[in-house]
C-alpha positions as CSV (number, residue, x, y, z in Angstrom):
1,M,-8.1,20.9,-3.2
2,S,-6.1,22.9,-0.7
3,R,-5.3,21.6,2.8
4,D,-7.6,24.1,4.5
5,K,-10.5,23.2,2.2
6,T,-9.8,19.4,2.7
7,L,-9.9,19.8,6.5
8,A,-13.0,22.0,6.3
9,E,-15.0,19.6,4.2
10,A,-14.0,16.6,6.4
11,R,-15.1,18.5,9.5
12,R,-18.4,19.6,7.9
13,V,-19.5,16.1,6.8
14,L,-18.5,14.4,10.0
15,G,-20.2,17.1,12.0
16,I,-23.4,16.2,10.2
17,C,-22.7,12.5,10.8
18,N,-22.3,13.1,14.5
19,A,-25.6,15.0,14.6
20,C,-27.4,12.3,12.6
21,G,-26.0,9.0,14.0
22,Y,-27.8,6.8,11.4
23,C,-24.6,5.1,10.2
24,N,-23.1,4.4,13.7
25,G,-23.5,0.6,13.3
26,F,-21.7,0.4,9.9
27,C,-18.1,0.6,11.0
28,D,-15.7,1.9,13.7
29,L,-15.5,5.3,12.1
30,F,-18.8,6.8,13.3
31,E,-18.6,5.5,16.8
32,A,-15.0,7.0,17.0
33,A,-16.3,10.3,15.6
34,K,-19.0,10.5,18.3
35,H,-16.2,10.4,20.9
36,R,-14.4,13.3,19.1
37,P,-17.1,16.0,18.9
38,R,-14.4,18.8,18.5
39,L,-13.2,17.2,15.2
40,A,-9.8,18.9,15.6
41,D,-7.2,18.5,12.8
42,A,-5.6,15.5,14.6
43,D,-9.1,13.9,15.1
44,L,-9.8,14.2,11.4
45,A,-6.5,12.6,10.5
46,H,-7.2,9.7,12.8
47,L,-10.8,9.2,11.6
48,A,-9.7,9.4,8.0
49,N,-7.2,6.6,8.4
50,L,-9.7,4.6,10.4
51,C,-12.1,4.7,7.4
52,H,-11.5,1.8,5.0
53,A,-13.7,3.3,2.3
54,C,-16.4,0.6,2.4
55,R,-18.8,3.2,1.0
56,N,-21.8,1.8,2.9
57,C,-22.5,5.2,4.4
58,L,-22.7,7.0,1.1
59,Y,-25.5,4.8,-0.3
60,A,-27.4,4.7,3.0
61,C,-27.1,8.5,3.7
62,Q,-30.2,10.6,3.5
63,Y,-28.1,13.7,3.1
64,A,-25.9,12.4,0.2
65,P,-26.1,14.2,-3.1
66,P,-28.4,15.4,-4.6
67,H,-29.5,16.6,-1.1
68,P,-28.4,20.2,-0.5
69,F,-26.1,19.0,2.3
70,G,-24.1,17.0,-0.2
71,V,-22.7,14.6,2.4
72,N,-20.1,12.3,0.9
73,V,-18.0,10.8,3.7
74,P,-15.9,8.4,1.6
75,R,-14.7,11.2,-0.7
76,G,-14.1,13.7,2.0
77,L,-12.1,11.2,4.1
78,A,-10.2,9.9,1.0
79,R,-8.9,13.5,0.5
80,M,-8.1,13.7,4.2
81,R,-6.2,10.5,4.2
82,Q,-4.1,11.7,1.3
83,Q,-3.5,14.9,3.2
84,S,-2.3,13.1,6.2
85,Y,0.3,11.2,4.1
86,V,1.5,14.5,2.7
87,D,1.6,16.1,6.2
88,G,3.7,13.2,7.5
89,A,6.1,12.9,4.6
90,W,9.8,13.4,5.4
91,P,11.7,15.3,4.1
92,R,9.0,17.9,3.5
93,P,10.1,18.8,-0.1
94,L,9.5,15.1,-1.2
95,A,5.9,15.4,-0.2
96,A,5.4,16.6,-3.8
97,L,5.8,13.0,-4.9
98,L,2.7,12.1,-3.0
99,E,0.8,15.0,-4.5
100,H,1.8,13.9,-8.1
101,S,1.6,10.1,-7.6
102,L,1.2,9.0,-11.2
103,L,3.9,11.3,-12.6
104,A,6.3,10.3,-9.8
105,A,5.7,6.6,-10.4
106,L,6.3,7.1,-14.1
107,L,9.4,9.2,-13.8
108,V,11.0,7.2,-11.0
109,G,10.1,3.9,-12.6
110,L,11.5,4.8,-16.0
111,G,14.5,6.4,-14.4
112,A,15.4,3.4,-12.3
113,V,15.0,1.0,-15.1
114,G,16.9,3.2,-17.5
115,L,19.8,3.7,-15.0
116,L,20.2,0.0,-14.4
117,V,20.0,-0.9,-18.1
118,G,22.5,1.8,-18.9
119,L,24.9,0.6,-16.2
120,V,24.6,-3.0,-17.3
121,L,25.1,-2.2,-21.0
122,M,28.3,-0.3,-20.1
123,S,29.7,-2.9,-17.7
124,V,28.7,-6.3,-19.1
125,P,30.1,-7.4,-22.4
126,A,27.5,-7.9,-25.1
127,E,28.6,-11.6,-25.6
128,V,27.7,-12.2,-21.9
129,L,24.6,-10.0,-21.6
130,F,22.9,-11.4,-24.7
131,A,24.1,-15.0,-24.3
132,R,22.1,-17.8,-22.8
133,Q,23.3,-18.1,-19.2
134,T,22.4,-21.2,-17.2
135,G,23.5,-23.0,-14.1
136,A,24.6,-21.8,-10.7
137,G,25.6,-18.1,-10.6
138,A,23.9,-17.3,-13.9
139,F,22.3,-14.1,-12.5
140,Y,25.6,-12.9,-11.0
141,R,27.2,-12.9,-14.4
142,I,24.9,-10.0,-15.2
143,L,24.8,-8.3,-11.8
144,P,27.1,-9.3,-8.9
145,W,25.5,-10.1,-5.6
146,S,26.9,-6.9,-4.1
147,G,25.1,-4.9,-6.8
148,M,21.8,-6.6,-6.1
149,L,22.3,-6.1,-2.4
150,A,22.9,-2.4,-2.8
151,I,19.7,-2.1,-5.0
152,G,17.8,-3.5,-2.0
153,V,19.5,-2.4,1.1
154,V,20.3,1.3,0.3
155,P,16.8,2.4,-0.8
156,L,15.1,0.3,1.8
157,A,17.2,1.8,4.6
158,W,16.2,5.3,3.4
159,S,12.6,4.4,3.0
160,G,12.5,2.8,6.4
161,L,13.8,6.0,8.0
162,A,11.4,8.2,6.1
163,I,8.4,6.0,6.8
164,G,9.4,5.7,10.5
165,I,9.6,9.5,10.9
166,G,6.2,9.9,9.2
167,L,4.5,7.3,11.4
168,R,6.1,8.8,14.5
169,R,4.5,12.1,13.6
170,A,1.1,10.5,13.0
171,W,1.3,8.6,16.4
172,R,2.2,11.6,18.4
173,A,-0.4,13.8,16.7
174,T,-3.4,11.4,16.9
175,R,-2.8,9.4,20.1
176,T,-4.8,10.4,23.2
177,A,-2.6,10.6,26.3
178,A,-5.0,8.7,28.5
179,A,-5.4,5.4,26.7
180,P,-2.5,3.0,27.3
181,V,-0.9,0.6,24.8
182,T,-1.7,-2.9,26.0
183,L,-1.2,-6.4,24.6
184,R,-4.9,-6.8,24.2
185,A,-5.1,-3.6,22.1
186,L,-2.2,-4.7,20.0
187,G,-3.9,-8.1,19.4
188,M,-7.2,-6.4,18.4
189,A,-5.4,-4.1,15.9
190,V,-3.4,-6.9,14.4
191,R,-6.6,-9.0,14.0
192,D,-8.3,-6.2,12.3
193,V,-5.5,-5.8,9.9
194,L,-5.3,-9.5,9.0
195,L,-9.0,-9.9,8.6
196,L,-9.7,-6.5,7.1
197,R,-12.7,-6.4,9.3
198,N,-13.6,-2.8,8.3
199,L,-13.7,-3.9,4.6
200,S,-16.8,-5.8,5.4
201,G,-18.8,-2.6,5.7
202,G,-21.7,-3.0,8.0
203,G,-21.3,-6.8,7.7
204,P,-22.5,-7.9,4.3
205,G,-19.6,-6.3,2.4
206,C,-18.5,-3.1,0.6
207,N,-20.1,-1.2,-2.3
208,D,-17.1,-2.0,-4.5
209,L,-18.7,-1.1,-7.8
210,D,-22.1,0.5,-7.0
211,E,-24.9,0.0,-4.5
212,R,-24.5,-3.8,-4.6
213,L,-22.7,-5.3,-1.7
214,S,-19.7,-7.6,-2.1
215,H,-16.5,-8.8,-0.5
216,K,-14.5,-8.6,-3.8
217,R,-12.2,-5.8,-2.7
218,R,-11.4,-7.4,0.6
219,W,-10.6,-10.8,-1.1
220,L,-8.5,-9.1,-3.8
221,H,-6.6,-7.0,-1.3
222,Q,-5.8,-10.1,0.8
223,T,-4.7,-12.0,-2.4
224,M,-2.3,-9.2,-3.3
225,V,-0.8,-8.9,0.2
226,L,-0.4,-12.6,0.5
227,G,1.4,-12.6,-2.9
228,L,3.6,-9.8,-1.7
229,L,4.5,-11.7,1.5
230,S,5.2,-14.9,-0.4
231,S,7.6,-12.9,-2.7
232,F,9.3,-11.5,0.4
233,A,9.6,-15.0,1.8
234,A,11.1,-16.3,-1.4
235,T,13.8,-13.6,-1.2
236,V,14.5,-14.5,2.5
237,V,14.8,-18.2,1.6
238,A,17.0,-17.5,-1.4
239,T,19.3,-15.4,0.8
240,Y,19.6,-18.3,3.2
241,Y,20.4,-20.7,0.4
242,D,23.1,-18.4,-1.0
243,H,24.8,-17.2,2.2
244,I,24.3,-20.1,4.6
245,L,24.2,-23.1,2.4
246,G,26.3,-21.8,-0.5
247,W,23.8,-22.5,-3.2
248,E,23.9,-19.9,-5.9
249,A,20.8,-18.8,-7.9
250,P,19.0,-19.6,-10.1
251,Y,17.3,-22.5,-8.3
252,P,15.3,-25.4,-9.7
253,L,11.7,-24.8,-10.6
254,L,10.4,-26.9,-7.7
255,S,12.7,-25.4,-5.1
256,V,11.3,-23.5,-2.2
257,P,12.3,-19.9,-3.3
258,V,11.1,-20.4,-6.9
259,V,7.7,-21.9,-5.8
260,L,7.2,-19.1,-3.3
261,G,8.3,-16.5,-5.8
262,T,5.9,-17.9,-8.4
263,L,3.0,-18.1,-6.1
264,G,3.8,-14.6,-4.9
265,G,4.0,-13.2,-8.5
266,L,0.7,-14.8,-9.5
267,G,-1.0,-13.7,-6.3
268,M,0.1,-10.1,-6.7
269,S,-0.8,-10.1,-10.4
270,L,-4.3,-11.6,-9.8
271,G,-5.0,-9.3,-6.8
272,I,-3.8,-6.1,-8.5
273,A,-5.6,-6.9,-11.8
274,G,-8.8,-7.3,-9.9
275,L,-8.4,-4.2,-7.9
276,L,-7.6,-2.2,-11.0
277,W,-10.7,-3.5,-12.6
278,L,-12.8,-2.5,-9.6
279,K,-11.3,1.0,-9.5
280,W,-11.8,1.4,-13.3
281,R,-15.5,0.1,-13.3
282,G,-16.6,1.4,-9.9
283,D,-18.7,4.4,-9.0
284,R,-16.3,7.4,-8.8
285,D,-18.5,9.6,-6.6
286,P,-17.1,8.1,-3.4
287,T,-13.5,8.7,-4.5
288,A,-11.2,11.7,-4.9
289,P,-9.0,12.1,-8.0
290,E,-5.8,12.5,-5.9
291,A,-6.5,9.4,-3.9
292,R,-7.5,7.4,-7.0
293,H,-4.3,8.5,-8.8
294,A,-2.2,7.4,-5.8
295,D,-4.0,4.0,-5.9
296,Y,-3.3,3.6,-9.6
297,A,0.4,4.6,-9.2
298,L,1.0,2.0,-6.5
299,L,-0.9,-0.8,-8.2
300,V,0.8,-0.3,-11.6
301,L,4.2,-0.1,-10.0
302,L,3.6,-3.3,-8.0
303,L,2.1,-5.1,-11.1
304,S,5.2,-4.2,-13.1
305,V,7.4,-5.8,-10.5
306,A,5.3,-8.9,-10.4
307,L,5.0,-9.3,-14.1
308,T,8.7,-8.7,-14.8
309,G,9.5,-11.3,-12.1
310,L,7.2,-13.9,-13.7
311,A,8.7,-13.0,-17.2
312,L,12.2,-13.5,-15.7
313,L,11.2,-17.0,-14.4
314,A,9.6,-18.0,-17.7
315,W,12.6,-16.9,-19.9
316,R,15.5,-17.3,-17.5
317,D,17.1,-20.0,-19.6
318,T,17.1,-17.9,-22.7
319,A,19.3,-15.1,-24.1
320,A,16.7,-12.6,-22.8
321,M,17.5,-13.3,-19.2
322,G,20.1,-10.6,-18.8
323,L,17.8,-7.7,-19.8
324,L,14.8,-9.2,-18.1
325,L,16.8,-9.4,-14.8
326,T,17.9,-5.8,-15.2
327,V,14.4,-4.5,-15.9
328,H,13.0,-6.5,-13.0
329,L,15.6,-5.1,-10.6
330,G,15.0,-1.6,-11.9
331,G,11.3,-2.0,-11.1
332,V,12.2,-3.2,-7.6
333,L,14.5,-0.3,-7.1
334,A,11.8,2.2,-8.1
335,F,9.3,0.5,-5.8
336,F,11.7,0.7,-2.8
337,L,12.6,4.3,-3.5
338,L,8.9,5.4,-3.7
339,L,7.8,3.4,-0.6
340,P,7.6,6.5,1.7
341,Y,5.9,8.6,-1.0
342,S,3.3,6.2,-2.3
343,K,-0.1,4.9,-1.1
344,L,1.6,2.0,0.5
345,V,2.3,4.2,3.6
346,H,-1.5,3.8,4.3
347,A,-0.7,0.4,5.9
348,G,1.3,2.1,8.8
349,Y,-1.2,5.0,9.2
350,R,-4.1,2.6,9.2
351,F,-2.5,0.3,11.8
352,I,-1.9,3.3,14.1
353,A,-5.6,4.3,13.7
354,L,-6.8,0.8,14.5
355,L,-4.5,0.5,17.4
356,I,-5.6,3.8,18.9
357,E,-9.2,2.8,18.4
358,A,-8.6,-0.5,20.1
359,M,-6.9,1.3,23.0
360,E,-9.8,3.7,23.4
361,R,-12.4,1.0,23.2
362,N,-10.6,-1.0,25.9
363,E,-10.4,2.1,28.1
364,R,-14.1,2.9,27.8
365,R,-15.0,-0.8,28.5
366,D,-12.7,-1.0,31.5
367,G,-13.6,2.5,32.8
């Protein structure tokens, strides 16, 4: 769907919602929309990122299909969210990666893995690469620390810059000038992020699969994020061990970085597998194909990183370690490169929307 049609449809359905008011108690979205009666383009971007797609409104709506009005708020705002990521992408030509998420994930993933495997095959002797490597420094016999550092730092620096520019654009476009940023508003937004309050729908949960209410998506999302954070913590601890204490990887199975990495990989795998199952089995009426493709692309990319990491742990003392390490780092490289052009940017856009909403609620309360 074109940008103009996406904006027009989001404006149409939210205009009907503002006139109706039946769903105002479900989540923050409808109360926020009531205070934005103009529904300008910036308002639509803010409201779309405030929506957590709990879907309660669709199944409760008297104007939902097959009514002639055809109101489908979750689908309209899913398209609007995806459009906001495209609008904020930097540099502009790379926004095409967001518009073709599955193809981008496939090509960049295979390209990154293929590039690293090719470089390792050319630079590491076969008797080293396909031999059983054990003991301190075993990983560095395949790829030196400087190479691993470059795989992480260079794409992350680029991605941080690109994401930062996109979020700055979103902040400047959607923030109201009158509402100030306060510690109380920041605390409210952080709490909403951690608890995923808006993934509780109107309270009893989301319509994850159909009209039945549940908290499955919220729990699985938190499991995945905790796994990702645990994996990041494992990397930080391993870096401390290597550069401060002088202990080279791989580390014992019961060491802190290995335990954190194992828990992280398992948490990510469990959470992602559950989310993929929900998306595959769930009602597709509340979703948009472009948003669904972006979800699949990110989840599959993350799952490949988690599973190759667990495989590396399981077979690190075998002759397969060299190739497993290379494939895993290729997946990590692809993930880092695609960060600004994947569904993961929704975390920043959603935090901005939650912060703005907290600022405006405080201003209304204090005023």
